[in-house]
C-alpha positions in Angstrom: 0.0 0.0 0.0 1.2 3.5 -0.8 2.0 5.7 2.1 2.1 9.4 1.7 3.9 11.7 4.3 1.5 14.1 6.0 3.7 16.9 4.6 2.6 16.0 1.1 -1.2 16.2 1.8 -3.3 19.1 0.7 -6.9 19.4 1.9 -8.7 22.2 0.1 -12.3 23.3 0.1 -13.5 25.0 -3.1 -16.2 27.6 -2.5 -17.8 30.3 -4.7 -21.0 32.0 -5.6 -23.5 29.9 -7.5 -22.6 29.9 -11.2 -18.9 30.9 -10.9 -17.8 27.7 -12.5 -16.5 25.9 -9.4 -17.4 22.4 -10.6 -15.9 23.1 -14.0 -12.7 24.2 -12.3 -12.7 21.0 -10.1 -13.0 19.0 -13.4 -10.2 20.9 -15.0 -7.9 20.3 -11.9 -8.7 16.6 -12.1 -7.9 16.5 -15.8 -4.7 18.4 -15.5 -3.7 16.4 -12.5 -4.1 13.2 -14.5 -6.9 11.8 -12.3 -9.4 11.6 -15.2 -8.8 10.7 -18.9 -11.3 13.2 -20.4 -12.8 16.5 -19.4 -16.4 16.3 -18.2 -19.1 18.9 -18.8 -21.7 20.4 -16.3 -24.1 21.0 -19.1 -23.8 17.4 -20.3 -24.0 15.9 -16.7 -20.6 14.2 -17.1 -18.5 15.7 -14.4 -17.0 13.7 -11.5 -18.4 16.1 -8.9 -22.0 16.3 -9.9 -23.2 12.8 -10.2 -26.5 12.9 -8.1 -29.6 12.9 -10.5 -30.7 16.3 -8.9 -27.3 17.8 -9.7 -27.4 16.6 -13.3 -31.0 17.8 -13.6 -30.4 21.3 -12.1 -26.9 21.6 -13.5 -25.5 22.7 -10.2 -23.8 21.2 -7.1 -26.2 19.9 -4.5 -23.8 18.4 -2.0 -20.1 18.4 -1.2 -18.1 16.0 -3.4 -14.7 14.6 -2.3 -12.2 14.5 -5.1 -8.9 12.7 -4.2 -5.9 12.5 -6.5 -2.1 12.6 -6.6 0.0 14.9 -8.6 3.5 16.1 -8.6 4.3 14.1 -5.4 1.3 15.7 -3.6 -1.9 14.0 -2.5 -4.9 16.4 -3.0 -8.3 16.2 -1.4 -10.6 18.7 -3.0 -14.1 19.4 -1.5 -16.3 20.6 -4.3 -19.1 22.4 -2.4 -22.4 23.9 -3.5 -22.6 27.7 -4.2 -26.3 28.4 -3.7 -27.2 30.2 -0.4 -29.9 27.7 0.2 -27.2 25.0 0.5 -24.9 27.0 2.6 -24.6 24.3 5.2 -22.5 22.1 2.9 -19.6 24.5 2.4 -19.8 25.6 6.1 -19.3 22.0 7.2 -16.6 21.4 4.6 -14.5 24.3 5.9 -14.1 22.5 9.2 -12.4 19.5 7.4 -9.8 21.4 5.4 -6.5 23.3 5.9 -7.0 25.9 3.1 -9.6 27.2 0.7 -9.7 27.9 -3.1 -12.2 30.8 -3.7 -13.6 30.9 -7.2 -14.8 34.2 -8.6 -16.5 34.9 -11.9 -15.1 37.3 -14.4 -17.9 39.7 -14.1 -16.9 40.6 -10.6 -20.1 39.5 -9.0 -19.8 38.6 -5.2 -23.0 37.5 -3.6 -24.1 37.2 0.0 -23.4 33.5 0.1 -19.7 34.0 -0.6 -19.5 37.0 1.8 -20.8 34.9 4.6 -18.4 32.0 3.7 -15.5 34.5 3.7 -16.4 35.6 7.1 -16.3 32.0 8.2 -13.0 31.4 6.6 -11.5 34.4 8.5 -13.0 33.0 11.7 -11.1 29.6 11.1 -7.9 31.4 10.0 -7.8 29.4 6.8 -5.1 30.3 4.1 -6.7 31.2 0.7 -6.0 31.1 -3.0 -8.4 33.0 -5.3 -9.1 32.1 -9.0 -11.0 34.4 -11.4 -12.9 32.0 -13.8 -14.4 32.7 -17.2 -12.1 35.2 -18.6 -13.0 33.8 -22.0 -16.5 35.3 -21.6 -17.7 38.6 -22.8 -17.4 41.5 -20.3 -15.0 39.5 -18.2 -12.3 41.6 -16.5 -9.7 40.6 -14.0 -9.6 44.3 -12.7 -13.3 44.1 -12.0 -12.9 41.0 -10.0 -10.0 42.6 -8.0 -12.2 45.6 -7.2 -15.0 43.3 -6.1 -12.7 41.6 -3.7 -11.6 44.9 -2.2 -15.2 46.2 -1.9 -17.0 43.0 -0.7 -14.3 40.8 1.0 -12.1 43.7 2.4 -9.1 42.0 1.0 -6.3 43.0 -1.5 -5.4 39.9 -3.6 -2.1 39.7 -5.3 -2.3 38.6 -9.0 0.3 36.1 -9.9 -0.8 35.8 -13.5 -1.4 38.3 -16.3 -4.1 37.3 -18.7 -3.2 37.3 -22.3 -6.3 38.7 -23.9 -9.8 38.6 -22.4 -13.3 37.6 -23.7 -13.1 35.7 -26.9 -9.6 36.8 -27.4 -8.3 35.1 -24.2 -5.2 33.1 -25.0 -3.6 31.8 -21.8 -1.8 33.6 -18.9 1.6 34.8 -18.1 3.0 33.2 -14.9 4.6 36.2 -13.2 6.8 34.0 -10.9 8.2 31.7 -13.6 8.0 34.4 -16.3 6.4 32.1 -18.9 3.5 32.4 -21.2 1.2 29.3 -20.5 -1.3 28.3 -23.0 -3.7 25.3 -22.9 -6.2 23.3 -24.9 -9.2 21.3 -23.6 -8.0 18.2 -25.2 -4.4 18.2 -23.9 -3.7 18.3 -20.1 0.0 19.5 -20.7 0.4 23.2 -21.2 2.2 25.0 -24.1 5.0 27.0 -22.5 6.3 30.0 -24.5 8.3 33.1 -23.9 6.4 36.2 -22.8 5.1 38.2 -25.9 7.2 41.3 -26.4 4.2 43.6 -26.3 3.4 42.4 -22.8 6.8 42.1 -21.4 6.9 45.6 -19.8 3.5 45.1 -18.1 4.5 41.7 -16.9 7.7 43.0 -15.3 5.8 45.7 -13.5 3.2 43.2 -12.3 6.0 41.0 -11.0 7.7 43.9 -9.3 4.3 44.5 -7.4 4.3 40.8 -6.4 7.9 41.0 -5.1 7.1 44.2 -3.2 4.0 42.7 -1.5 6.1 39.7 -0.4 8.9 41.9 0.9 6.5 44.1 2.9 5.1 41.1 4.6 8.4 40.3 6.5 11.0 42.8 7.8 13.9 40.4 6.9 12.7 40.1 3.4 12.1 43.9 3.2 15.8 44.5 4.1 17.0 42.1 1.4 14.7 43.9 -1.1 15.8 47.3 -0.2 19.5 46.1 -0.6 19.1 44.3 -3.9 15.8 45.9 -5.3 14.7 42.3 -5.9 14.4 38.9 -4.1 16.2 35.7 -5.2 13.6 33.2 -6.6 14.0 30.7 -3.6 13.6 33.5 -1.2 10.6 34.9 -3.0 8.8 31.5 -3.1 9.6 30.8 0.6 8.5 34.3 1.7 5.3 34.1 -0.4 4.4 30.7 1.1 4.9 32.0 4.7 2.8 35.1 4.0 -0.1 33.0 2.5 -0.2 30.7 5.5 -0.2 33.7 7.9 -3.0 35.2 5.8 -1.0 38.3 5.1 -1.2 37.7 1.3 -4.1 36.3 -0.8 -2.6 35.1 -4.2 -5.0 35.4 -7.2 -4.9 33.3 -10.3 -7.2 33.6 -13.4 -8.2 32.0 -16.6 -10.9 29.7 -18.1 -11.6 26.3 -16.6 -13.5 25.2 -19.7 -10.4 25.9 -21.9 -7.9 24.9 -19.1 -6.2 28.4 -19.3 -4.6 29.2 -15.9 -5.3 25.8 -14.4 -1.8 24.5 -14.6 -0.2 27.4 -12.7 -3.2 27.2 -10.2 -2.6 23.5 -9.5 1.1 24.2 -9.0 0.3 26.9 -6.6 -2.1 24.8 -4.6 0.8 22.2 -4.1 3.5 24.8 -3.5 1.9 27.5 -1.4 -0.9 25.9 0.7 -0.1 24.2 4.0 -0.1 20.5 4.8 -2.2 19.3 7.8 1.1 19.1 9.8 2.1 22.8 9.0 -1.5 23.9 9.6 -1.5 22.2 13.1 1.8 23.7 14.1 0.5 27.2 13.4 -3.1 26.8 14.6 -3.7 23.7 16.8 -7.0 21.9 16.5 -8.7 22.8 19.8 -11.4 20.9 21.7 -12.5 20.0 25.1 -12.2 16.9 27.4 -15.8 15.4 27.1 -15.9 14.5 30.8 -14.3 17.5 32.5 -14.7 20.3 29.9 -11.1 21.2 30.3 -9.6 22.6 27.0 -7.3 20.4 25.0 -5.8 20.3 21.6 -4.1 18.2 18.9 -1.3 19.3 16.5 -2.2 17.1 13.7 0.5 14.7 14.2 0.6 10.9 13.6 2.3 10.3 17.0 -0.7 11.8 18.9 -3.8 9.8 20.1 -6.3 9.2 17.3 -9.1 11.7 16.8 -11.4 12.7 13.8 -14.2 15.0 13.1 -17.3 13.7 11.0 -18.2 16.6 8.7 -20.7 14.9 6.3 -23.0 11.8 6.3 -24.2 10.1 3.1 -26.6 7.2 2.7 -25.5 5.5 -0.5 -27.8 3.1 -2.2 -25.0 0.5 -2.7 -22.4 1.3 0.0 -25.0 2.0 2.8 -24.2 4.7 5.4 -20.9 6.6 4.8 -19.5 9.0 7.3 -17.0 11.5 5.8 -14.2 12.2 8.4 -11.2 14.4 8.7 -8.6 12.5 10.8 -7.2 15.1 12.9 -4.5 13.2 14.8 -3.1 9.7 15.1 -3.6 6.6 13.0 -6.6 4.2 13.0 -7.2 0.9 11.3 -10.4 -0.2 9.7 -12.8 -2.4 11.6 -11.3 -1.2 14.9 -13.4 0.2 17.9 -13.2 3.8 18.9 -14.9 6.2 21.2 -17.6 8.6 20.1 -17.0 11.6 22.3 -20.1 13.4 21.3 -22.5 10.5 22.0 -20.4 9.0 24.8 -20.5 5.5 23.4 -18.1 3.0 21.7 -18.3 2.8 17.9 -17.2 -0.1 15.7 -15.5 1.3 12.5 -16.5 -0.3 9.2 -14.4 -0.3 6.0 -12.3 2.9 5.0 -12.6 4.4 1.6 -10.8 7.1 -0.5 -13.1 9.0 -2.7 -13.3 10.3 -6.3 -16.8 11.5 -6.6 -19.0 8.4 -6.5 -16.0 6.1 -7.0 -14.7 4.5 -3.8 -11.3 2.8 -3.2 -10.9 0.7 0.0 -8.0 1.4 2.2 -6.9 -0.5 5.4 -6.0 2.5 7.6 -6.1 6.3 7.9 -3.6 8.7 9.4 -3.5 12.3 10.6 -4.4 14.8 7.9 -6.4 12.4 5.7 -10.0 12.6 4.7 -11.8 9.2 4.5 -15.2 7.7 4.3 -16.1 5.2 7.0 -18.8 2.6 6.4 -21.8 1.7 8.4 -21.3 3.5 11.7 -24.2 2.8 14.0 -24.4 5.8 16.3 -22.3 8.5 14.7 -23.8 11.6 13.1 -22.6 14.7 11.3 -20.5 16.8 13.7 -19.5 14.1 16.0 -16.0 13.5 17.3 -14.4 10.0 17.1 -11.3 9.5 19.3 -9.5 7.0 21.7 -11.4 6.1 24.9 -8.3 6.6 27.0 -7.4 10.0 25.8 -10.6 11.6 24.6 -11.3 15.0 23.0 -14.4 16.5 21.7 -14.2 19.1 18.9 -16.7 22.1 18.6 -19.9 21.8 16.7 -20.0 22.6 13.0 -22.0 25.8 13.5 -24.3 25.4 10.6 -26.9 27.9 9.6 -30.4 27.3 10.9 -33.6 26.9 8.8 -35.5 29.9 7.8 -38.3 28.7 5.5 -41.0 26.2 6.6 -43.8 24.4 5.0 -46.4 22.0 6.2 -46.3 18.8 4.3 -49.3 16.5 3.5 -49.1 13.1 2.2 -51.3 12.1 -0.8 -52.4 8.9 0.8 -52.6 7.9 4.5 -50.3 4.9 3.8 -47.5 7.2 2.9 -47.3 8.9 6.3 -44.8 6.5 7.8 -42.8 6.3 4.6 -42.5 10.2 4.5 -41.5 10.3 8.1 -38.8 7.7 7.7 -37.5 9.3 4.5 -37.3 12.7 5.9 -35.5 11.5 9.0 -32.9 9.8 6.9 -32.5 12.9 4.7 -32.0 14.9 7.8 -29.1 12.6 8.7 -27.4 13.6 5.5 -28.3 17.2 5.8 -28.5 18.6 9.4 -29.6 22.0 8.1 -33.0 20.4 7.5 -35.6 20.4 10.2 -38.6 18.0 10.4 -41.1 18.0 13.2 -44.6 16.9 14.0 -46.5 19.7 15.7 -48.9 18.2 18.3 -50.9 21.4 18.6 -51.4 22.0 14.8 -51.5 18.3 13.9 -49.0 19.1 11.0 -45.7 17.7 9.8 -43.5 20.7 9.2 -40.4 20.6 7.0 -38.0 23.6 7.4 -34.9 24.5 5.3 -32.5 27.3 4.3 -34.6 28.3 1.2 -36.9 27.4 -1.5 -34.3 25.5 -3.5 -33.2 23.5 -0.4 -36.8 22.4 0.2 -37.3 21.5 -3.5 -34.2 19.4 -3.6 -35.3 17.6 -0.5 -38.6 16.7 -1.9 -36.9 15.5 -5.2 -34.7 13.3 -3.1 -37.7 12.1 -1.1 -39.4 11.0 -4.3 -36.4 9.5 -5.8 -35.1 7.5 -2.9 -38.3 6.7 -1.0 -40.9 6.7 -3.7 -43.3 9.1 -2.1 -44.6 12.6 -2.9 -46.1 15.3 -0.6 -48.1 18.5 -1.0 -46.8 21.7 0.5 -48.8 24.5 2.1 -48.2 27.3 4.6 -48.0 26.0 8.1 -50.6 26.9 10.7 -49.5 29.4 13.3 -49.4 27.9 16.8 -51.5 30.6 18.5 -52.1 30.5 22.3 -54.9 31.8 24.5 -54.6 33.5 28.0 -56.5 35.9 30.2 -56.1 39.5 31.4 -57.9 39.4 34.7 -58.9 37.4 37.7 -62.2 35.5 37.7 -64.1 32.8 39.6 -66.6 30.3 38.5 -68.2 27.1 39.7 -68.1 23.8 37.8 -70.8 21.3 38.8 -71.3 18.0 37.2 -74.3 16.0 38.4 -75.7 13.0 36.6 -78.1 10.1 37.7 -78.1 7.0 35.8 -80.2 4.6 37.9 -77.3 3.1 40.0 -74.5 5.2 41.4 -74.6 8.6 39.9 -71.9 11.2 39.2 -71.4 14.2 41.4 -68.6 16.8 41.4 -68.6 20.4 42.4 -65.7 22.8 42.7 -65.1 26.5 42.6 -62.0 27.8 40.8 -60.2 31.1 40.7 -58.1 31.9 37.6 -55.6 34.6 37.3 -53.0 35.7 34.7 -49.3 34.9 35.0 -46.4 36.7 33.6 -45.7 35.8 29.9 -43.8 32.5 29.5 -44.7 31.2 33.0 -46.9 28.4 31.7 -49.3 27.0 34.3 -49.6 26.8 38.1 -52.2 25.0 40.1 -53.0 25.5 43.7 -55.1 23.8 46.3 -56.8 26.3 48.7 -59.6 24.1 49.9 -60.1 24.2 53.6 -62.4 22.3 56.1 -62.8 19.2 53.9 -65.2 20.8 51.3 -63.5 18.5 48.7 -61.6 15.4 49.8 -57.9 15.7 49.1 -58.0 12.6 46.9 -60.2 14.4 44.4 -57.9 17.4 44.0 -55.5 15.8 41.5 -58.6 14.9 39.3 -59.6 18.5 39.3 -56.1 19.6 38.2 -56.2 16.9 35.5 -59.6 18.2 34.2 -58.1 21.8 34.1 -55.1 20.7 32.2 -57.2 18.8 29.6 -59.5 21.9 29.2 -56.5 24.1 28.7 -55.8 22.3 25.5 -58.7 24.1 23.8 -59.4 27.7 24.8 -62.8 29.4 24.4 -61.7 31.9 21.6 -60.6 29.6 18.9 -59.8 26.3 20.5 -56.0 27.2 21.0 -54.0 25.9 23.9 -54.3 28.1 27.1 -51.1 29.3 28.7 -49.8 31.6 31.4 -52.6 31.2 34.1 -52.7 30.3 37.7 -55.7 28.2 38.7 -56.7 27.7 42.3 -59.4 25.4 43.6 -60.8 27.0 46.8 -64.3 25.6 47.5 -66.8 23.0 46.4 -68.9 20.0 47.6 -69.1 16.3 47.1 -71.4 13.3 47.6 -70.4 10.3 49.8 -71.6 7.8 47.2 -71.8 9.5 43.8 -68.5 11.6 43.8 -65.6 10.1 41.8 -62.4 11.2 40.2 -64.2 11.3 36.8 -66.9 13.6 38.1 -64.4 16.0 39.6 -62.3 16.0 36.5 -65.3 17.0 34.4 -66.3 19.6 37.0 -62.7 21.1 36.9 -63.0 21.4 33.2 -66.4 23.1 33.3 -65.3 25.6 35.9 -62.2 26.6 33.9 -64.3 27.3 30.8 -66.8 29.4 32.7 -64.1 31.3 34.5 -62.2 32.2 31.3 -65.4 33.6 29.8 -65.3 36.5 32.3 -61.6 36.8 32.7 -61.1 38.8 29.4 -59.5 36.1 27.3 -57.0 37.2 24.6 -55.1 35.6 21.8 -51.4 35.3 21.7 -49.0 34.9 18.7 -45.5 33.7 18.4 -42.9 36.5 18.0 -39.6 35.7 16.3 -36.3 37.3 16.7 -35.1 38.0 13.2 -31.5 39.0 12.3 -31.2 40.3 8.8 -28.0 41.1 6.7 -28.7 43.4 3.7 -26.5 45.7 1.6 -26.3 49.3 2.7 -28.0 50.6 -0.4 -31.1 48.5 0.4 -31.4 49.1 4.1 -34.3 51.6 3.8 -36.5 49.2 1.8 -35.7 46.4 4.1 -36.5 48.2 7.3 -39.7 49.6 5.8 -40.7 46.0 4.9 -40.0 44.8 8.4 -42.3 47.7 9.9 -45.0 46.9 7.4 -44.9 43.2 8.9 -45.7 44.6 12.4 -42.0 44.2 13.2 -40.0 46.3 15.8 -36.6 47.2 14.9 -34.2 46.6 17.9 -30.9 47.6 16.4 -29.1 48.4 13.1 -25.3 47.9 13.0 -23.0 48.5 10.0 -20.4 45.8 9.1 -18.2 46.5 6.1 -20.8 47.0 3.2 -23.8 45.3 4.9 -26.1 46.4 7.7 -27.2 43.9 10.2 -30.7 44.5 11.6 -32.2 42.8 14.6 -36.0 43.0 14.9 -39.0 41.2 16.6 -41.6 40.2 14.0 -44.8 38.1 14.4 -44.3 34.6 12.8 -47.7 35.1 11.0 -46.0 37.8 9.0 -42.9 35.8 7.9 -44.4 33.1 5.7 -43.3 34.9 2.4 -40.3 36.8 3.9 -37.6 34.8 2.0 -39.1 35.8 -1.3 -39.6 39.4 -0.3 -36.0 39.8 1.1 -34.6 38.4 -2.1 -36.6 40.8 -4.2 -35.7 43.8 -2.1 -31.9 43.1 -2.0 -31.5 41.5 -5.5 -30.6 38.2 -3.8 -27.9 39.8 -1.7 -29.7 39.6 1.7 -30.1 36.8 4.1 -31.6 36.3 7.6 -31.9 33.9 10.5 -35.0 33.4 12.6 -35.4 32.2 16.2 -38.4 32.0 18.6 -38.4 34.8 21.0 -41.7 34.9 23.0 -45.5 35.1 22.8 -47.3 38.5 22.6 -50.9 39.5 22.5 -52.4 39.7 19.0 -53.6 43.3 18.1 -57.4 43.7 18.6 -58.0 44.5 14.9 -56.5 41.2 13.7 -58.2 38.9 16.3 -61.5 38.5 14.5 -59.8 37.8 11.1 -57.6 35.1 12.6 -60.5 33.4 14.5 -62.6 33.4 11.3 -59.8 31.8 9.3 -59.2 29.3 12.0 -63.0 28.5 12.2 -63.1 28.0 8.4 -60.1 25.7 8.4 -61.5 23.6 11.2 -64.8 23.3 9.4 -63.0 22.0 6.3 -61.0 19.6 8.4 -64.1 17.9 9.8 -66.1 18.0 6.5 -66.9 14.5 5.1 
């Protein structure tokens, strides 16, 4: 078996906006690296990365693909991630498994919200980056426009290491500024054509190279002294200094070209090998931090083979042929297939299955894995995405993946009753693959609710549900889980008396109901004195009250935030029973609420919105129109972050509205905050709609 030193491993996530050509670039890197014999096409559905039927149909990446190959004595693992903002969880998880990032930009200089959010996460993780401007063969493509977009939206100043020879239809390769070569390529030939720099571009190439040398010299005082003394840097010193500056994130190198025509791909692949860190170098600079699962004491790993084994599961796939596969980044140590390890997240032992290296949907079995490698492990029983695997004697637990939370919800309805269990099972399995999905059954509204990061996310989930589990569902807006409560104190008698010929039923109680502060729930008190009601019947009264609270008197919504006290009543020695007092308690609550000024409550959500500065007025106006209350507005770079409280009933179409208001550049998160009283002018409308819905539900 081939063994590769950890220093020769490069783990790289490829991220971009949707449509920037990330998958085409991945395909070009595989072809240039000799991993595939021919160049696949996204439009023809023949790429290594996009092999799922949904990806071929939509012509875009839906999930992260692992691409592993060897080139120039370097073992590459590329994680080709989706670019759509509705699928942001995939690249967010992938960033935790790599040591560096390749950011792909389009030649039009468009940088959307999804890439801005990913860039912020890349900065948090301290990951070195290489940028690639793709599509210079297209009309209106411009390297300068892409550079300006980086300065404006990513707050970084990339250093171009290539000079394009022509742009648009005249694009004809690039000049490698470090090697001072004109590199041309053809789609049918993986090896480049290397020629001298054209004389008409020699002066510009020299000036661009001088700018590169100056940037490297300014990143380190020692290099600056050499540069000031020699007005240049020796090539070896230049490359070494450049690499150090990249790993320290003081410099962001930028390459450019056309993935479809392989232009610029060869120097890019060489740069990924030469400039980006190995897992060992990454661990030496920024150790992998975690905590002891039992004590909570911070601990860390440096990414060395000599350390105890530990790994982070960053993705789960349920393959129709291979079964359940857990994609893991081995952080430290060495582990053999079929061994037993400790799941620090679940606090249980886990028997490992077979190990696989991956190239898209192709799997190659390997007997062991070591620090720095990314592998797929088969048939883990307890392990889920985000879990940490380690040795039981020296455990460590790495932080959660910090994935985005769902913002768009739909109630789902099966076409036939026989499909209910099948839909539930299918969605639970899909959620194992994608933790950014949420699927719950609401007891109050009697609905199954599916939540995701956007419309595309939901649509793709339902396509997979139909393909993998053979079932379809209908979508509609979820019911709002309203509540009822009271404003004032009230007393009422509940008396249940029934004679049936034998033993009768008799229960009689007086209740006092009073409002509680919002969010306090329910309190029951026994104030009966003198034996008016035997103590053994008090729990029955409470049970009757609790059951009656499930349907309030306004619209049949659950009742919350009340204190109920039983303070008097009477009983019959023969006819009284727990059932009779249970019914009496329910009757008393209903009567008391009628005179306690009942009100309707609605869920209020805390919404955090990111929107470009030029759209902030429209966004804030829309929030206010939705009965929202602005809590704060803070400026961050070229976006504004708004925090607001908005009723859930007003957010059903918010994803579409925000997209329209911001031109697709806005995003938001949503969390439950509290319940508040519904405005009086909306109560009758809500109750009428609810009554109509209930009538339809019981209609034959």
